[in-house]
Backbone as a printed PyTorch tensor [residue, N CA C, xyz], in Angstrom:
tensor([[[-20.5810,  15.7640,  27.4440],
         [-20.3400,  15.8210,  25.9750],
         [-18.6090,  16.0250,  25.9450]],

        [[-17.5170,  15.8190,  27.3480],
         [-16.0790,  15.1900,  27.0210],
         [-15.9850,  14.0480,  26.6190]],

        [[-17.4750,  13.5040,  27.2380],
         [-16.9790,  11.8680,  27.0660],
         [-17.3490,  11.8270,  25.1740]],

        [[-18.3200,  12.1410,  24.7920],
         [-18.5630,  11.8830,  22.7690],
         [-17.3570,  12.6720,  22.7380]],

        [[-16.8810,  13.5740,  22.7960],
         [-15.3320,  14.1290,  22.0320],
         [-14.6040,  13.0770,  21.9760]],

        [[-14.0890,  12.8320,  23.6180],
         [-13.6250,  11.5610,  23.1590],
         [-12.9840,  10.2460,  22.9240]],

        [[-14.4070,   9.7980,  22.7460],
         [-14.7660,   9.0800,  21.8490],
         [-14.6380,   9.1130,  20.3590]],

        [[-15.0740,  10.2620,  20.0800],
         [-15.1950,  10.7540,  18.3610],
         [-13.4210,  11.0620,  18.1550]],

        [[-12.7040,  11.9460,  19.7250],
         [-11.6330,  11.7110,  18.5460],
         [-10.7980,  10.2990,  18.6440]],

        [[-11.2260,   9.5900,  19.6460],
         [-10.7240,   7.4850,  19.7160],
         [-10.2170,   7.2190,  18.0500]],

        [[-11.8670,   7.0320,  18.0720],
         [-12.0070,   6.6420,  16.5970],
         [-11.3070,   7.5670,  15.5670]],

        [[-11.5100,   8.4500,  15.9530],
         [-10.5090,   9.1110,  14.5750],
         [ -9.2390,   8.0450,  14.3680]],

        [[ -8.9610,   8.3290,  15.9200],
         [ -7.5360,   8.2510,  15.3590],
         [ -7.4990,   6.0210,  16.0710]],

        [[ -7.7280,   5.4430,  16.6630],
         [ -8.1880,   4.0980,  15.4540],
         [ -8.0580,   4.1600,  14.0420]],

        [[ -8.8800,   4.6270,  12.8840],
         [ -9.0430,   4.5870,  12.3200],
         [ -8.0760,   5.5280,  11.1390]],

        [[ -6.6330,   5.7600,  11.5320],
         [ -6.2990,   6.7950,  11.7670],
         [ -5.3520,   5.7880,  11.1660]],

        [[ -5.1140,   4.6450,  12.7470],
         [ -4.1930,   3.6140,  12.7890],
         [ -3.4800,   2.8490,  12.2330]],

        [[ -5.7750,   2.3560,  11.9360],
         [ -5.9740,   0.5750,  10.9560],
         [ -4.8910,   0.5050,   9.5080]],

        [[ -4.6190,   1.6300,   8.9910],
         [ -4.0730,   2.0220,   8.2520],
         [ -2.6670,   1.9960,   8.2070]],

        [[ -2.4550,   0.8540,   6.8990],
         [ -0.4280,   0.9020,   6.8620],
         [ -0.1530,   2.5180,   6.4800]],

        [[  1.2610,   2.3110,   7.2330],
         [  1.9240,   3.7100,   7.7900],
         [  3.0420,   4.1090,   5.5810]],

        [[  2.5930,   5.0150,   5.3490],
         [  2.8180,   5.6860,   3.9180],
         [  4.4090,   6.7220,   4.1520]],

        [[  5.0960,   6.7570,   3.3140],
         [  5.9290,   7.8820,   3.7680],
         [  4.9780,   9.7220,   3.3520]],

        [[  5.0270,  10.8130,   3.3480],
         [  4.4990,  11.6480,   2.8520],
         [  5.1830,  12.1850,   2.4670]],

        [[  6.8270,  12.1940,   1.5490],
         [  7.2150,  12.0150,   0.6940],
         [  6.1920,  11.7090,   0.0480]],

        [[  6.3100,  10.5000,  -0.6500],
         [  6.1730,   9.7000,  -1.8100],
         [  4.7520,   8.8390,  -1.5540]],

        [[  4.3120,   8.7470,  -1.1270],
         [  3.4610,   8.1580,  -0.2340],
         [  3.0100,   6.6250,  -0.7920]],

        [[  4.5200,   5.7090,  -0.8780],
         [  4.1670,   4.5210,  -0.9170],
         [  4.8620,   4.3630,   0.3010]],

        [[  3.6770,   3.2960,   0.3880],
         [  3.8190,   2.5880,   1.6960],
         [  5.4990,   1.7900,   2.0870]],

        [[  5.1900,   1.9370,   3.3230],
         [  6.6130,   1.8700,   4.1140],
         [  6.6670,  -0.0090,   4.0460]],

        [[  5.4410,  -0.6560,   4.2110],
         [  6.0800,  -2.5660,   4.2480],
         [  6.1720,  -2.2020,   2.0470]],

        [[  5.4930,  -1.6440,   1.4850],
         [  6.2950,  -1.9540,   0.3350],
         [  7.5210,  -2.0130,   0.1470]],

        [[  8.1980,   0.0020,   0.4520],
         [  9.2490,  -0.2480,   0.1870],
         [ 10.2150,  -0.9820,   1.2320]],

        [[  9.6760,  -2.0420,   1.8930],
         [ 10.6750,  -2.5380,   2.1560],
         [ 10.0690,  -4.0670,   2.1520]],

        [[  9.7880,  -4.1470,   1.0520],
         [  9.7240,  -5.5210,   0.1640],
         [ 10.8850,  -5.2360,  -1.4520]],

        [[ 10.7160,  -4.1570,  -1.2130],
         [ 11.4790,  -3.8950,  -2.8760],
         [ 13.2650,  -3.5610,  -2.1920]],

        [[ 12.8930,  -2.9530,  -0.6330],
         [ 14.0830,  -3.0110,  -0.1560],
         [ 15.2320,  -4.7710,  -0.1660]],

        [[ 14.2930,  -5.3700,   0.3200],
         [ 14.4030,  -7.4650,   0.6220],
         [ 14.5970,  -7.6600,  -1.1370]],

        [[ 13.5260,  -7.4980,  -2.3340],
         [ 13.6530,  -8.2030,  -3.0230],
         [ 14.0210,  -8.1180,  -4.2800]],

        [[ 14.5710,  -6.3880,  -4.9550],
         [ 14.7410,  -5.6690,  -5.6970],
         [ 16.5770,  -6.1800,  -6.2990]],

        [[ 17.4000,  -6.2220,  -7.0130],
         [ 18.0720,  -6.3270,  -7.4200],
         [ 19.3980,  -5.9520,  -7.0580]],

        [[ 18.8160,  -4.2510,  -7.4700],
         [ 19.4010,  -3.5880,  -7.0210],
         [ 18.8260,  -1.8880,  -6.1450]],

        [[ 18.5740,  -2.9150,  -4.7020],
         [ 18.2920,  -1.8720,  -3.9160],
         [ 18.4760,  -0.1310,  -4.0830]],

        [[ 19.2340,   0.5520,  -3.6550],
         [ 19.4020,   1.8020,  -4.0000],
         [ 18.9520,   2.3530,  -5.5040]],

        [[ 18.8580,   1.7480,  -5.9220],
         [ 18.3210,   1.5600,  -7.2970],
         [ 17.4070,   2.4340,  -7.8050]],

        [[ 15.9080,   1.9680,  -6.8060],
         [ 14.6990,   1.9700,  -6.2220],
         [ 14.2470,   3.3510,  -6.5920]],

        [[ 13.7120,   3.9050,  -7.7090],
         [ 13.4480,   5.5160,  -7.8280],
         [ 11.7610,   4.9110,  -8.0250]],

        [[ 11.3070,   5.6920,  -7.0830],
         [  8.9830,   5.0870,  -7.2380],
         [  8.9260,   6.5370,  -8.1800]],

        [[  8.6030,   5.9750,  -9.5490],
         [  7.6880,   7.3740, -10.1360],
         [  6.1360,   7.7940,  -9.5720]],

        [[  5.4050,   7.0900,  -9.2260],
         [  3.9830,   6.5810,  -8.5330],
         [  3.3880,   5.9350,  -8.3220]],

        [[  2.4860,   6.1010,  -7.4700],
         [  1.6460,   4.8060,  -6.3930],
         [ -0.0960,   5.7350,  -6.7960]],

        [[ -0.5940,   4.7770,  -6.5080],
         [ -2.3140,   4.7330,  -6.4290],
         [ -2.2720,   5.2860,  -5.0320]],

        [[ -3.6020,   4.9750,  -3.9740],
         [ -3.7670,   5.6550,  -2.2710],
         [ -4.2590,   4.3260,  -2.2910]],

        [[ -3.8850,   4.3510,  -0.6930],
         [ -3.9190,   3.1910,  -0.3590],
         [ -5.6930,   2.1630,  -0.2960]],

        [[ -5.5390,   1.4310,  -0.7220],
         [ -7.0810,   0.1820,  -1.3590],
         [ -7.5810,  -1.0120,   0.2240]],

        [[ -8.3500,  -0.4550,   0.7270],
         [ -9.4870,  -1.5770,   1.4020],
         [ -9.6720,  -2.0390,   0.7010]],

        [[ -9.7420,  -3.3390,   1.2250],
         [-10.4160,  -4.3440,  -0.0300],
         [-11.0330,  -5.6140,   1.4320]],

        [[-11.6900,  -5.9990,   0.0520],
         [-13.2300,  -5.7690,   1.4590],
         [-12.7040,  -7.4800,   2.5730]],

        [[-11.6960,  -8.3560,   1.4050],
         [-11.3350,  -9.5280,   3.2510],
         [-11.1000,  -8.6660,   4.6800]],

        [[-10.2940,  -7.6580,   3.7320],
         [-10.1250,  -7.0460,   5.4440],
         [ -8.2340,  -6.7470,   4.9150]],

        [[ -7.3900,  -7.5450,   3.9580],
         [ -6.6180,  -6.6730,   3.7290],
         [ -6.2290,  -5.4070,   3.3200]],

        [[ -5.3380,  -5.5440,   1.8530],
         [ -5.0000,  -4.0860,   1.4320],
         [ -4.4930,  -3.9670,   0.7060]],

        [[ -4.7960,  -3.1720,  -0.4580],
         [ -3.7760,  -2.3550,  -2.1560],
         [ -2.8260,  -1.5170,  -1.8330]],

        [[ -1.8210,  -1.9700,  -3.1370],
         [ -1.6180,  -0.1630,  -3.3840],
         [ -0.8950,  -0.3400,  -4.4370]],

        [[ -1.2410,   0.1460,  -6.0840],
         [ -0.2700,   0.2280,  -7.2560],
         [  1.4120,   0.5260,  -7.2990]],

        [[  2.0750,   0.0960,  -7.4680],
         [  3.2990,   1.5070,  -7.1430],
         [  4.5570,   1.4420,  -8.6210]],

        [[  4.4370,   2.4350,  -9.4920],
         [  5.5840,   2.3290, -10.5710],
         [  6.5840,   2.7090, -10.0570]],

        [[  7.6030,   2.1800, -10.5310],
         [  8.8960,   2.4200,  -9.9380],
         [  9.9490,   2.1550, -11.1550]],

        [[ 10.9250,   2.9950, -11.5020],
         [ 12.2390,   2.5530, -11.6330],
         [ 13.3990,   1.7460, -11.2740]],

        [[ 14.0070,   0.6640, -10.9160],
         [ 14.8120,  -0.4650, -10.5990],
         [ 16.0660,  -1.3550, -11.7200]],

        [[ 17.4540,  -1.0590, -10.8480],
         [ 18.1670,  -1.8310, -12.4090],
         [ 17.2410,  -3.4680, -12.5380]],

        [[ 17.0900,  -4.0750, -13.2400],
         [ 17.0500,  -5.2810, -13.6790],
         [ 18.9190,  -6.2240, -13.6930]],

        [[ 19.2600,  -7.3810, -13.5060],
         [ 19.7240,  -8.4290, -13.1400],
         [ 20.8320,  -7.8060, -13.9760]],

        [[ 20.9260,  -7.0110, -14.9480],
         [ 21.9740,  -6.4420, -16.1260],
         [ 22.3330,  -5.7460, -15.7340]],

        [[ 21.7310,  -4.5440, -15.3880],
         [ 22.5360,  -3.0730, -14.9670],
         [ 21.5660,  -2.5320, -15.8420]],

        [[ 20.8940,  -2.7300, -15.9690],
         [ 19.8520,  -1.0690, -16.9440],
         [ 18.6730,  -1.2100, -16.2050]],

        [[ 18.4490,  -0.0450, -16.2260],
         [ 17.0930,   0.1910, -15.3570],
         [ 16.0550,   0.4360, -16.4910]],

        [[ 15.0870,   0.1690, -15.3770],
         [ 13.1640,  -0.2550, -16.1680],
         [ 12.2340,  -0.3100, -15.2890]],

        [[ 11.3520,   0.6740, -16.0830],
         [  9.9410,   0.6540, -15.0570],
         [  8.6460,  -0.2040, -14.7420]],

        [[  8.9660,  -0.5620, -14.2130],
         [  8.0580,  -1.6740, -13.8230],
         [  6.3660,  -1.3970, -12.9770]],

        [[  5.7580,  -1.8850, -12.7790],
         [  4.3990,  -1.5660, -12.2930],
         [  3.6560,  -2.8530, -11.4550]],

        [[  3.5010,  -2.8990, -10.2560],
         [  2.6650,  -3.7330,  -9.5960],
         [  2.1550,  -3.1740,  -8.4470]],

        [[  1.0960,  -3.7160,  -8.5390],
         [  0.0810,  -4.2620,  -7.0880],
         [  1.1100,  -5.1890,  -5.9040]],

        [[  0.8980,  -4.3160,  -4.7820],
         [  1.3100,  -5.5600,  -3.5680],
         [ -0.1740,  -5.0400,  -2.8480]],

        [[ -0.2880,  -6.7480,  -2.5720],
         [ -0.9980,  -7.5820,  -0.7350],
         [ -0.4110,  -6.6200,   0.1870]],

        [[ -1.3380,  -6.0460,   1.2150],
         [ -0.8200,  -6.1210,   2.2010],
         [ -1.4150,  -6.8050,   3.2470]],

        [[ -0.9940,  -6.9240,   4.3750],
         [ -0.9890,  -7.5820,   5.7000],
         [ -1.4300,  -7.4810,   6.6520]],

        [[ -1.4940,  -6.6630,   7.9680],
         [ -1.5180,  -5.6730,   8.7390],
         [ -1.5190,  -4.3110,   8.4290]],

        [[ -2.0100,  -4.0350,  10.2600],
         [ -2.4500,  -2.5110,   9.6070],
         [ -0.4560,  -1.3690,  10.3940]],

        [[ -1.0800,   0.0900,  10.0510],
         [  0.2780,   0.7430,  11.2080],
         [  0.9780,   0.3740,  10.3410]],

        [[  2.0510,   0.5030,  11.3100],
         [  3.9700,   0.5600,  10.7770],
         [  3.7610,  -1.2000,  11.2500]],

        [[  3.1990,  -2.2490,  11.1700],
         [  3.5910,  -3.6000,  11.0270],
         [  2.7510,  -4.4410,  10.0830]],

        [[  2.8720,  -3.4740,   8.9730],
         [  1.7700,  -3.7110,   8.0190],
         [  3.1300,  -4.0890,   7.0430]],

        [[  2.7590,  -5.9130,   6.3370],
         [  3.3970,  -6.2580,   5.5960],
         [  3.2780,  -7.1970,   4.7640]],

        [[  4.4100,  -7.2020,   3.1360],
         [  3.4820,  -7.4080,   1.8670],
         [  3.2050,  -8.8580,   1.3950]],

        [[  2.3140,  -9.4430,   1.1330],
         [  3.0960, -10.8120,   1.6490],
         [  2.1000, -11.3530,  -0.1160]],

        [[  1.7990, -10.1010,  -0.6200],
         [  1.9710, -10.1070,  -2.2730],
         [  2.2650,  -9.7460,  -3.7830]],

        [[  3.1420,  -9.5930,  -3.9190],
         [  3.2490,  -8.7950,  -5.0390],
         [  2.9870,  -8.7350,  -6.7930]],

        [[  2.2670,  -8.2920,  -7.5080],
         [  1.6970,  -8.9380,  -8.7220],
         [  1.9520,  -7.4520, -10.1140]],

        [[  1.4970,  -8.5250, -11.2620],
         [  0.8540,  -7.4520, -11.8070],
         [ -0.4580,  -6.6500, -11.8390]],

        [[ -0.4700,  -5.6110, -12.5330],
         [ -1.4830,  -5.0330, -12.2930],
         [ -2.5040,  -6.1360, -13.5950]],

        [[ -2.3560,  -7.3270, -14.4510],
         [ -3.3660,  -7.6410, -14.5830],
         [ -3.6680,  -8.2870, -14.4180]],

        [[ -2.6200,  -8.8550, -13.7560],
         [ -2.8430, -10.3960, -12.1080],
         [ -3.6510,  -9.7600, -11.0280]],

        [[ -3.8590,  -9.2940, -10.6660],
         [ -4.3650,  -8.3310,  -9.7430],
         [ -5.9000,  -8.1800,  -9.7490]],

        [[ -6.1010,  -7.6080, -11.4760],
         [ -7.3840,  -7.7450, -11.7350],
         [ -8.4150,  -8.4960, -11.5710]],

        [[ -7.0870, -10.0230, -12.1130],
         [ -7.3950, -11.3760, -11.9770],
         [ -7.8910, -11.9910, -11.0330]],

        [[ -7.0350, -11.9320,  -9.5560],
         [ -7.5510, -12.5370,  -8.6300],
         [ -8.1560, -11.3550,  -7.6820]],

        [[ -8.7850, -10.1460,  -8.2650],
         [ -9.9150, -10.0840,  -7.3610],
         [-11.8140, -10.1140,  -7.7600]],

        [[-11.1660, -10.3270,  -9.1000],
         [-12.4280, -10.8390, -10.3680],
         [-12.6920, -12.5750,  -9.5400]],

        [[-11.7160, -13.5120,  -9.6150],
         [-11.8260, -14.7500,  -9.4690],
         [-12.2930, -15.0860,  -7.9430]],

        [[-12.5590, -14.2980,  -7.3260],
         [-12.1710, -14.7280,  -5.1920],
         [-13.6200, -13.2670,  -4.7640]],

        [[-13.7300, -12.6550,  -5.6450],
         [-14.9230, -11.6710,  -5.1910],
         [-14.1820, -10.4750,  -4.1680]],

        [[-13.6610, -10.7030,  -4.1610],
         [-12.7790,  -9.4390,  -3.5950],
         [-13.2160,  -7.6920,  -4.3800]],

        [[-13.4430,  -7.3460,  -3.4340],
         [-13.4920,  -5.9570,  -4.3210],
         [-13.1410,  -4.5350,  -3.4430]],

        [[-12.8070,  -3.5360,  -3.6920],
         [-12.0500,  -2.2480,  -2.9770],
         [-13.3240,  -1.9140,  -2.4420]],

        [[-13.4690,  -1.5280,  -1.4560],
         [-14.3130,  -0.7190,  -0.2750],
         [-13.7930,   0.8810,  -0.0910]],

        [[-12.8220,   1.1700,  -0.3420],
         [-12.9510,   2.3380,   0.1410],
         [-10.8240,   2.5300,  -0.4640]],

        [[-11.0730,   4.2200,   0.0250],
         [ -9.1760,   4.3430,  -0.6000],
         [ -8.7900,   5.7510,  -0.0750]],

        [[ -7.0460,   5.1630,   0.8850],
         [ -6.6790,   6.3460,   1.7510],
         [ -5.8100,   7.0750,   1.3740]],

        [[ -5.1820,   7.4600,   1.4180],
         [ -4.1160,   8.8490,   1.4600],
         [ -3.0810,   8.4830,   2.0340]],

        [[ -1.4530,   8.7150,   2.0730],
         [ -0.7590,   8.2010,   3.2500],
         [ -0.7160,   8.5700,   4.7510]],

        [[ -1.8570,   9.6280,   5.1580],
         [ -2.1010,  10.2020,   6.3470],
         [ -3.1570,   9.1060,   6.7940]],

        [[ -3.3350,   8.4620,   5.9090],
         [ -4.4630,   7.6380,   6.6270],
         [ -6.4700,   8.5110,   6.4050]],

        [[ -6.2870,   8.8660,   5.5460],
         [ -7.8420,   9.6890,   5.6220],
         [ -8.4270,   9.1680,   4.3200]],

        [[ -9.8940,   8.4900,   4.5020],
         [-10.6250,   8.4580,   3.3840],
         [-10.6740,   9.7540,   2.5650]],

        [[-10.4460,   9.5360,   0.9810],
         [-10.5580,   9.5690,  -0.4710],
         [-11.2570,   8.8030,  -1.1370]],

        [[-12.7580,   8.9990,  -0.7750],
         [-14.3620,   8.9470,  -2.1280],
         [-14.9610,   9.8590,  -2.2980]]])
């Protein structure tokens, strides 16, 4: 009985660790936050408005839609909404691509990749 319980706990912890880590405050993955910190015109101006669950893709990758405000090159605040493709898991996840929601939808349909699950910031499946 103890072995069965131990195996279940190991499976659960592996599942939780497999999801890219996200902030408990705003549910944005740290991979996306790091990407925006490295690529935004003014990283300190970034304010997160909303985000989707962390999406598991059929190719083994991850994705997250994030809506945020930030200063553009002219200093004006603009609202942006991007889909971020994420590779890796846990705290080693990194953004490999970012684009508009239209580009994301086209890429999914043209490659045959589908969304196979949704996870919250704690790594728990939400379907």
